[in-house]
C-alpha positions in Angstrom: -13.8 -24.7 -0.1 -10.5 -23.0 -0.7 -7.7 -24.1 1.7 -4.6 -22.2 2.4 -1.2 -23.9 2.9 1.8 -21.9 4.2 5.4 -22.7 3.6 8.9 -21.2 3.4 9.7 -20.9 7.1 12.9 -21.9 8.8 15.7 -21.0 11.0 17.7 -17.9 10.1 20.1 -15.6 11.8 19.2 -12.1 12.7 19.6 -9.9 9.7 18.7 -12.7 7.3 15.8 -13.1 4.9 13.0 -15.6 4.2 10.3 -15.7 1.7 7.0 -17.2 2.9 4.5 -18.6 0.4 0.7 -19.2 0.8 -0.8 -21.6 -1.7 -4.5 -21.6 -2.1 -6.3 -24.7 -3.4 -8.6 -22.6 -5.4 -9.0 -19.1 -6.7 -8.1 -16.2 -4.4 -9.5 -13.6 -6.9 -12.7 -13.4 -5.0 -10.9 -12.4 -1.8 -10.5 -8.6 -1.9 -7.9 -8.7 0.9 -5.3 -11.4 1.8 -3.1 -11.1 4.8 -0.3 -12.6 6.8 -0.6 -13.1 10.6 1.8 -14.5 13.2 1.5 -16.1 16.6 3.8 -16.8 19.4 2.9 -19.6 21.8 0.7 -18.4 24.6 -0.2 -15.2 22.8 -2.9 -14.1 20.4 -2.5 -14.2 16.7 -1.4 -10.8 15.4 -1.8 -9.1 12.1 1.4 -8.6 10.1 0.4 -7.3 6.6 -2.4 -7.2 4.2 -2.8 -6.7 0.4 -6.0 -5.9 -1.5 -6.9 -7.2 -4.9 -5.9 -3.8 -6.3 -2.4 -4.1 -4.7 -2.8 -1.7 -1.8 -0.7 -2.9 1.0 -0.7 -2.2 4.7 1.9 -3.3 7.4 2.1 -3.6 11.1 4.5 -0.8 12.3 7.3 -3.1 13.5 7.7 -4.7 10.0 7.4 -1.7 7.8 10.4 -1.3 5.6 11.5 -4.9 6.2 8.6 -7.0 5.0 6.8 -7.0 1.6 3.5 -8.7 0.9 2.5 -9.6 -2.6 -0.1 -11.7 -4.4 -0.4 -13.5 -7.7 -4.0 -14.2 -8.4 -3.2 -16.1 -11.5 -1.2 -18.6 -9.5 -3.4 -18.4 -6.4 -0.4 -17.4 -4.3 0.3 -14.9 -1.6 3.9 -14.1 -0.5 5.7 -12.4 2.3 9.3 -11.4 1.7 10.9 -10.8 5.1 14.3 -9.0 5.2 16.4 -7.8 8.1 14.8 -10.4 10.4 14.9 -9.9 14.1 14.6 -12.4 17.0 11.2 -10.8 17.8 9.9 -11.9 14.4 10.1 -15.5 15.6 6.6 -17.0 15.4 4.3 -19.2 13.4 3.1 -17.4 10.3 -0.3 -17.9 8.8 -2.2 -16.5 5.8 -5.9 -15.9 5.6 -8.5 -13.7 4.0 -9.9 -11.1 6.5 -13.6 -10.2 6.0 -13.1 -6.7 7.3 -15.8 -7.5 9.9 -13.6 -9.2 12.5 -13.7 -12.7 11.2 -11.8 -14.6 8.5 -13.1 -16.2 5.4 -11.1 -19.4 5.5 -10.1 -21.9 8.1 -6.6 -21.4 9.5 -3.9 -23.6 8.1 -1.0 -25.2 9.9 1.2 -22.1 9.4 5.0 -22.1 8.9 7.5 -21.7 11.7 10.0 -18.8 11.5 12.8 -18.8 14.0 15.3 -16.0 14.1 18.4 -16.5 16.2 20.4 -13.7 17.7 
């Protein structure tokens, strides 16, 4: 079963940038959609961005124009370029493959912590 491992998080000042990576242990080509999600302690996990196998992207309103999702099927990688970071972007970030029916096709990984200081 394909496992997903997130990396690239860290501590950054407001206005800074980070690039998150999601490495899959197997092929992601079969996943039509891959996405990034984030969770703040005590709150539900929220959708951030998704990308289809055809490259169609969609973003949560608060990150539009600042975040860019991409995928490399040949390398089994999904990325999230985050620019102009804000303190409210602080969260643990996860990647997964949404089924489109309200559930996810893979188990959740450990995520990667992003902390943005003001």
